C-alpha positions in Angstrom: -11.8 22.3 -15.5 -13.6 21.7 -12.2 -12.1 20.1 -9.1 -14.4 17.1 -9.6 -13.2 16.6 -13.2 -9.5 16.9 -12.1 -10.1 14.3 -9.4 -11.6 11.9 -11.8 -8.8 12.3 -14.3 -6.1 12.0 -11.6 -7.7 8.9 -10.2 -8.2 7.2 -13.5 -4.7 7.8 -14.8 -3.3 7.1 -11.3 -4.9 3.6 -11.3 -3.9 3.0 -14.9 -0.3 4.0 -14.1 0.0 1.8 -11.1 -1.6 -1.2 -12.9 0.8 -0.8 -15.8 3.8 -0.3 -13.5 2.8 -3.3 -11.5 2.6 -5.6 -14.5 5.8 -4.2 -16.0 7.4 -4.4 -12.6 6.9 -8.2 -12.5 8.1 -8.7 -16.1 11.6 -7.1 -15.9 12.8 -8.7 -12.6 11.7 -12.1 -13.8 13.9 -11.7 -17.0 16.8 -10.4 -14.8 16.5 -13.5 -12.5 16.2 -15.9 -15.5 19.1 -14.5 -17.6 21.4 -13.0 -14.9 20.6 -14.9 -11.7 19.7 -13.9 -8.1 23.0 -12.2 -7.2 22.7 -9.7 -10.2 19.1 -9.1 -9.2 20.2 -8.4 -5.7 23.0 -6.1 -6.9 20.5 -4.1 -9.0 18.2 -3.8 -6.0 21.0 -2.7 -3.7 22.2 0.0 -6.2 18.6 1.2 -6.6 18.2 1.7 -2.9 21.6 3.3 -2.4 20.8 5.8 -5.2 17.4 6.3 -3.6 19.2 7.6 -0.5 20.2 10.8 -2.4 16.6 11.9 -1.8 17.7 12.5 1.8 19.4 15.6 0.4 16.0 16.9 -0.7 15.4 17.5 3.0 11.6 17.2 2.5 11.5 20.3 0.5 9.3 18.7 -2.2 6.3 18.3 0.1 6.8 21.8 1.5 7.0 23.3 -2.0 3.8 21.6 -3.0 2.1 22.8 0.2 3.3 26.4 -0.4 1.9 26.4 -4.0 -1.7 25.7 -2.9 -2.6 29.2 -1.9 -1.0 31.2 -4.8 -2.5 28.7 -7.3 -5.9 29.0 -5.7 -6.0 32.8 -6.0 -4.2 32.9 -9.4 -1.1 34.7 -8.0 1.4 34.2 -10.8 4.1 36.2 -9.1 3.8 34.1 -5.9 4.0 30.9 -7.9 7.0 32.2 -9.8 8.9 33.1 -6.6 8.3 29.6 -5.1 9.4 28.0 -8.3 12.6 30.1 -8.4 13.5 29.1 -4.8 12.7 25.4 -5.6 14.9 25.5 -8.8 17.9 26.8 -6.9 17.6 24.2 -4.2 17.1 21.2 -6.5 20.0 22.3 -8.7 22.2 22.1 -5.6 20.8 18.6 -5.0 22.0 17.6 -8.5 25.5 18.7 -7.7 25.5 16.9 -4.4 24.3 13.8 -6.2 27.1 13.9 -8.6 29.6 13.7 -5.7 27.6 10.9 -4.1 27.5 8.8 -7.2 31.2 9.1 -7.7 31.7 7.9 -4.1 29.2 5.1 -4.6 31.1 4.0 -7.7 34.2 3.5 -5.6 32.8 2.1 -2.3 30.0 -0.2 -3.4 32.2 -2.2 -5.9 34.7 -2.8 -3.1 32.0 -4.4 -1.0 31.0 -6.7 -3.8 34.4 -7.8 -5.0 33.7 -11.5 -4.0 30.8 -11.7 -6.5 31.6 -9.0 -9.1 34.6 -7.3 -10.5 35.1 -3.6 -9.7 34.4 -2.2 -13.2 31.1 -4.2 -13.5 29.6 -2.7 -10.4 30.9 0.8 -11.0 29.5 1.0 -14.6 26.2 -0.3 -13.3 26.0 2.5 -10.7 26.8 5.1 -13.4 24.2 3.7 -15.8 21.5 3.7 -13.2 22.2 7.2 -11.9 21.3 9.2 -15.0 17.6 9.4 -14.3 18.2 10.9 -10.9 20.2 13.7 -12.3 17.4 14.6 -14.8 14.9 14.5 -12.0 16.7 16.9 -9.7 18.0 19.3 -12.3 14.7 20.1 -14.2 12.1 17.5 -13.4 11.0 17.6 -9.8 9.9 21.2 -9.5 7.6 20.9 -12.5 6.2 17.6 -11.1 5.4 19.4 -7.8 3.7 22.3 -9.6 1.4 20.0 -11.5 0.5 18.0 -8.4 -0.3 21.2 -6.5 -2.5 22.4 -9.3 -4.4 19.1 -9.4 -3.0 18.2 -12.8 -1.2 15.0 -11.8 -2.7 13.3 -14.8 -0.2 15.1 -17.0 2.9 13.5 -15.5 1.0 10.2 -15.0 0.4 9.9 -18.8 4.1 10.5 -19.4 5.0 7.9 -16.8 2.7 5.3 -18.4 4.3 5.9 -21.9 7.9 5.6 -20.5 7.2 2.6 -18.4 5.7 0.6 -21.3 8.5 1.7 -23.7 11.2 0.9 -21.1 9.8 -2.6 -20.5 9.7 -3.4 -24.2 13.2 -2.2 -24.9 14.8 -3.8 -21.9 13.2 -7.2 -22.6 14.5 -7.1 -26.2 18.0 -6.1 -25.0 18.0 -8.9 -22.3 16.9 -11.6 -24.8 19.5 -10.4 -27.3 22.2 -11.0 -24.7 23.1 -7.4 -23.7 24.9 -6.8 -20.4 23.0 -5.6 -17.4 24.8 -2.3 -17.7 23.5 -1.7 -21.2 20.0 -2.6 -20.1 20.0 -0.2 -17.2 21.6 2.6 -19.4 18.6 2.2 -21.8 16.2 2.5 -18.9 17.9 5.8 -17.8 17.8 7.3 -21.3 14.1 6.4 -21.8 13.1 7.9 -18.4 14.7 11.2 -19.4 11.7 11.7 -21.7 9.4 12.2 -18.7 11.2 15.3 -17.1 11.7 16.7 -20.6 7.9 16.4 -21.3 7.0 18.0 -18.0 9.4 20.9 -18.7 7.8 21.5 -22.1 4.2 21.3 -20.7 4.9 23.8 -17.9 6.6 26.2 -20.3 3.5 26.2 -22.5 0.8 26.3 -19.9 2.2 28.4 -17.0 3.7 31.9 -16.8 6.7 31.3 -14.6 9.0 34.3 -14.5 12.4 33.1 -13.5 13.9 36.6 -13.8 12.2 37.9 -10.6 14.5 38.9 -7.8 13.8 37.3 -4.4 13.8 39.8 -1.5 12.8 37.1 1.0 12.4 33.4 1.2 8.9 32.5 -0.3 8.8 29.0 1.1 8.1 29.6 4.8 8.6 26.1 6.2 11.6 25.3 4.0 13.4 23.3 6.6 10.5 21.9 8.6 9.8 19.0 6.1 13.2 17.5 7.1 12.0 15.0 9.6 9.1 13.9 7.5 11.3 13.3 4.5 13.9 11.4 6.5 11.2 9.1 7.8 9.9 8.3 4.3 13.4 7.7 2.9 14.3 5.5 5.9 11.1 3.4 5.5 11.8 2.9 1.8 15.5 2.1 2.1 16.4 0.7 5.5 15.5 -2.9 4.8 17.6 -3.3 1.7 20.5 -1.3 3.0 20.6 -3.3 6.2 20.5 -6.6 4.3 23.2 -5.4 1.9 25.5 -4.5 4.7 24.8 -7.2 7.3 23.4 -10.1 5.2 23.8 -11.4 1.6 22.9 -10.3 -1.9 20.8 -13.5 -2.2 18.7 -12.2 0.8 18.4 -8.8 -0.9 17.1 -10.6 -4.0 14.5 -12.5 -2.0 13.5 -9.4 -0.2 13.2 -7.5 -3.5 10.9 -10.1 -5.1 8.4 -9.9 -2.1 8.8 -6.2 -1.9 8.0 -5.9 -5.6 4.6 -7.6 -4.9 3.6 -5.5 -1.9 4.9 -2.2 -3.3 2.8 -2.8 -6.4 -0.3 -3.3 -4.2 0.7 -0.3 -2.2 1.0 1.9 -5.2 -2.4 0.7 -6.5 -4.0 1.7 -3.2 -2.0 5.0 -3.1 -3.2 5.9 -6.6 -6.6 6.5 -5.2 -5.2 9.5 -3.3 -3.8 11.1 -6.5 -5.1 14.6 -6.4 -6.7 14.2 -3.0 -3.9 16.1 -1.2 -4.2 19.0 -3.6 -8.0 19.0 -3.1 -7.6 19.0 0.7 -5.0 21.7 0.5 -7.2 23.8 -1.7 -10.2 23.4 0.7 -7.9 24.1 3.7 -6.5 27.3 2.0 -10.0 28.5 1.3 -11.2 27.6 4.9 -14.1 25.5 3.6 -14.3 23.5 6.9 -17.5 21.6 6.3 -16.5 20.4 2.8 -13.0 19.6 4.1 -14.2 17.3 6.9 -16.8 15.7 4.6 -14.1 15.0 1.9 -11.6 13.7 4.6 -14.2 11.3 6.1 -14.9 9.8 2.7 -11.1 9.5 2.0 -10.5 7.9 5.4 -13.2 5.2 4.9 -12.1 4.5 1.3 -8.5 4.1 2.2 -9.2 1.7 5.2 -11.6 -0.4 3.1 -9.4 -0.7 0.0 -6.1 -1.2 1.9 -7.5 -4.0 4.1 -9.2 -5.7 1.1 -6.1 -5.4 -1.1 -3.5 -6.6 1.5 -5.6 -9.4 2.9 -6.0 -10.8 -0.6 -2.2 -10.2 -1.2 -1.4 -12.0 2.1 -3.4 -15.1 1.0 -2.0 -15.1 -2.6 1.6 -14.0 -2.2 3.3 -17.4 -1.4 1.4 -19.2 -4.3 2.5 -16.3 -6.6 6.1 -16.5 -5.5 6.1 -20.2 -6.2 5.0 -19.6 -9.7 7.1 -16.5 -10.3 10.3 -18.2 -9.1 9.6 -21.6 -10.6 12.9 -22.8 -12.2 15.1 -20.5 -10.1 17.2 -22.8 -8.0 20.0 -20.6 -6.7 17.9 -19.5 -3.6 14.9 -20.5 -1.6 12.2 -17.8 -2.2 9.5 -19.4 -0.1 9.5 -17.6 3.3 5.9 -17.6 4.7 6.5 -15.7 7.9 8.3 -12.9 6.1 5.5 -12.8 3.5 2.9 -12.2 6.2 4.9 -9.6 8.1 5.8 -7.6 5.0 2.1 -7.6 3.9 0.9 -6.4 7.4 3.7 -3.8 7.5 2.8 -2.3 4.1 -0.9 -2.4 4.9 -0.1 -0.4 8.1 1.7 2.2 5.9 -1.3 2.5 3.6 -3.7 3.0 6.5 -1.9 6.2 7.3 -2.5 7.8 3.9 -5.6 9.9 4.8 -3.9 11.3 7.9 -0.5 11.8 6.3 -1.9 13.7 3.3 -4.1 15.9 5.6 -1.1 16.8 7.6 0.8 17.7 4.5 -2.2 19.6 3.0 -2.3 21.7 6.2 1.4 22.3 6.1 2.0 20.9 9.7 5.6 19.7 9.1 7.3 21.3 12.1 4.6 20.2 14.5 4.8 16.5 13.5 8.6 16.1 12.9 9.4 14.5 16.3 7.2 11.5 15.4 9.2 11.1 12.2 12.4 11.0 14.1 11.1 8.4 16.5 9.8 6.2 13.7 13.2 6.4 11.9 15.0 5.4 15.1 12.7 2.5 15.7 13.0 1.2 12.2 16.8 1.4 12.1 17.6 0.0 15.5 15.1 -2.9 15.4 16.1 -3.9 11.8 19.8 -4.0 12.7 19.3 -5.8 16.0 17.0 -8.5 14.6 18.6 -9.1 11.2 21.5 -11.1 12.7 19.1 -13.7 14.2 16.0 -13.5 12.1 17.3 -12.3 8.7 14.5 -11.2 6.4 11.9 -11.6 9.1 13.9 -9.3 11.4 13.9 -6.3 9.1 10.2 -6.9 8.4 9.5 -6.7 12.1 11.4 -3.5 12.5 9.5 -1.9 9.6 6.1 -3.1 11.0 6.7 -1.7 14.5 7.8 1.7 13.1 4.9 2.0 10.6 2.3 1.0 13.2 3.6 3.6 15.7 3.4 6.4 13.1 0.0 5.5 11.9 -1.5 5.6 15.4 0.4 8.9 16.0 -1.1 10.6 12.9 -4.6 9.6 13.9 -4.2 11.1 17.4 -2.5 14.3 16.0 -5.2 14.9 13.5 -7.9 14.6 16.1 -6.4 17.3 18.3 -4.9 19.7 15.8 -6.5 19.7 12.3 -9.9 17.9 12.2 -11.2 17.9 15.7 -13.3 14.8 16.3 -13.4 11.8 18.7 -10.7 9.1 18.4 -13.6 6.5 18.4 -13.7 7.0 14.6 -10.2 5.6 14.2 -10.8 2.8 16.7 -13.9 1.8 14.9 -12.1 1.6 11.6 -9.3 -0.5 13.1 -11.8 -3.0 14.7 -13.7 -3.3 11.5 -10.4 -3.9 9.7 -9.4 -6.7 12.1 -12.9 -8.3 11.7 -12.7 -8.1 7.9 -9.2 -9.7 7.8 -10.2 -12.5 10.1 -13.3 -13.4 8.1 -11.5 -13.4 4.8 -8.7 -15.6 6.0 -11.2 -18.1 7.5 -13.2 -18.1 4.4 -10.3 -18.7 2.0 -7.8 -20.9 3.9 -9.1 -24.0 2.0 -8.3 -22.6 -1.5 -5.0 -24.1 -2.7 -2.8 -23.6 -5.8 -3.8 -26.4 -8.3 -0.5 -26.4 -10.2 2.6 -24.3 -10.4 1.6 -22.1 -13.3 0.1 -18.6 -13.9 -3.3 -20.0 -15.0 -3.8 -21.9 -11.8 -2.7 -18.9 -9.7 -5.1 -16.7 -11.7 -8.0 -19.0 -11.0 -7.1 -19.1 -7.3 -6.8 -15.3 -7.3 -10.3 -14.9 -8.7 -11.8 -17.3 -6.1 -10.0 -15.5 -3.2 -10.9 -12.1 -4.7 -14.6 -12.7 -5.1 -14.9 -14.1 -1.6 -12.9 -11.3 -0.1 -14.9 -8.6 -2.0 -18.2 -10.1 -0.8 -17.1 -10.2 2.8 -15.8 -6.7 2.7 -19.1 -5.5 1.2 -21.2 -7.2 3.8 -19.0 -6.0 6.7 -19.0 -2.4 5.5 -22.8 -2.5 4.8 -23.2 -3.4 8.5 -20.8 -0.8 10.0 -20.6 1.9 7.3 -23.9 1.6 5.5 -24.2 5.2 4.2 -20.7 5.2 2.7 -21.1 1.8 1.1 -24.5 2.6 -0.5 -23.2 6.0 -1.6 -20.4 4.3 -3.6 -22.7 1.8 -5.2 -25.2 4.6 -6.0 -22.5 6.5 -7.8 -21.5 3.4 -9.8 -25.1 2.8 -10.7 -25.7 6.3 -11.9 -22.6 6.2 -14.1 -23.7 2.9 -15.6 -27.2 4.2 -16.3 -25.7 7.4 -17.8 -23.4 5.4 -20.1 -26.3 3.1 -21.1 
């Protein structure tokens, strides 16, 4: 299978996976809010984030393993691949043991924090039920996931993800409606998601010759510890807000945050799905020293990410409050309408998406050690600002902390790439940002008059179509003016595919 065919498969299933995950991701929290209330929803969100902190123990090795696999896969070095997989298996098995200890501690500490709202046993069992998937991931799932990603076969694990997400949503909705406890519902989720790492293990055994009996005479993963700062930054960005709100605020605020976060993370994953396989492709080109093709591919990726991210998050910013009104209609135990927070979290997540092309290029080139200081600075900015501002500004405070941190790192990546990997003037990045600002301004001005006709999904859907069509037209015209070649190239490709199908 050619690189082009792999990219098409990865992109298609990446988009399909994110669309299905987005839809299913809206369904389950709504049922939890309706049948269990905002506090239970907040508790589930908090436990999810605390369990997510175990990925700190991964120390960024996942990205380094994937980067290390590019070259041996490119030259069909089975022994080299086997050695990397052996080292990765040993490390992730240790992570599984560390996680067991962490979960036991969490089962004791977190219930004590929530005694005013829930009894000890309720929270402890919920933690235990939700932790099973993490064990499966680190004991035998993650190394196979990284191998397939590095070999540009992300579509394999994406297909498994699609199947398990749909199955999980159906089973959980049935259990909730039948009156099952939240612990039983989450236990069902964990059991269903065990199917994915099992499927990956079987696929890799059948299609790769990994010799786990080899003896390692030296460490095959050269930058084993240099992904630490990068990984810490990612984990902090994904977990700081909820952890800060859990410790310094209320579970109701955690629930409110989670509902908004559910929307923007869904949009973020849709944008991110366009990069599925791109890092592996860039890594392959970098490993083979195909400089001209590398720069050409990167420029296309950069333009596409900026264009799609700005379009998606501007539309999300216009539609998010109307959507929240519909989604939380009938939920009276908390006020979910927080416009300032809505705008900030959309801008912050958009800033995160704008870094995608630069971030994946840095990872493809394996420049972990060189960029780790920026990760530490970003982490400190996010933690300090979020803690300082949460007391006076609540939800808005943690959103500001995240926005400042993400904006800093995005700018840093653009500057670093210019000097160290793809040498080109910074005016390319500045031009993208100016075009982004112009596009956002025009879309907001052109759609401010569109209002939600009634508080129901049909009215919101009609509003979304109106806003989406206007935003798409404006984005097309602006890019036709400033990025004519790229815009016409995309439409030319679409036209050829349509003619071919006809």
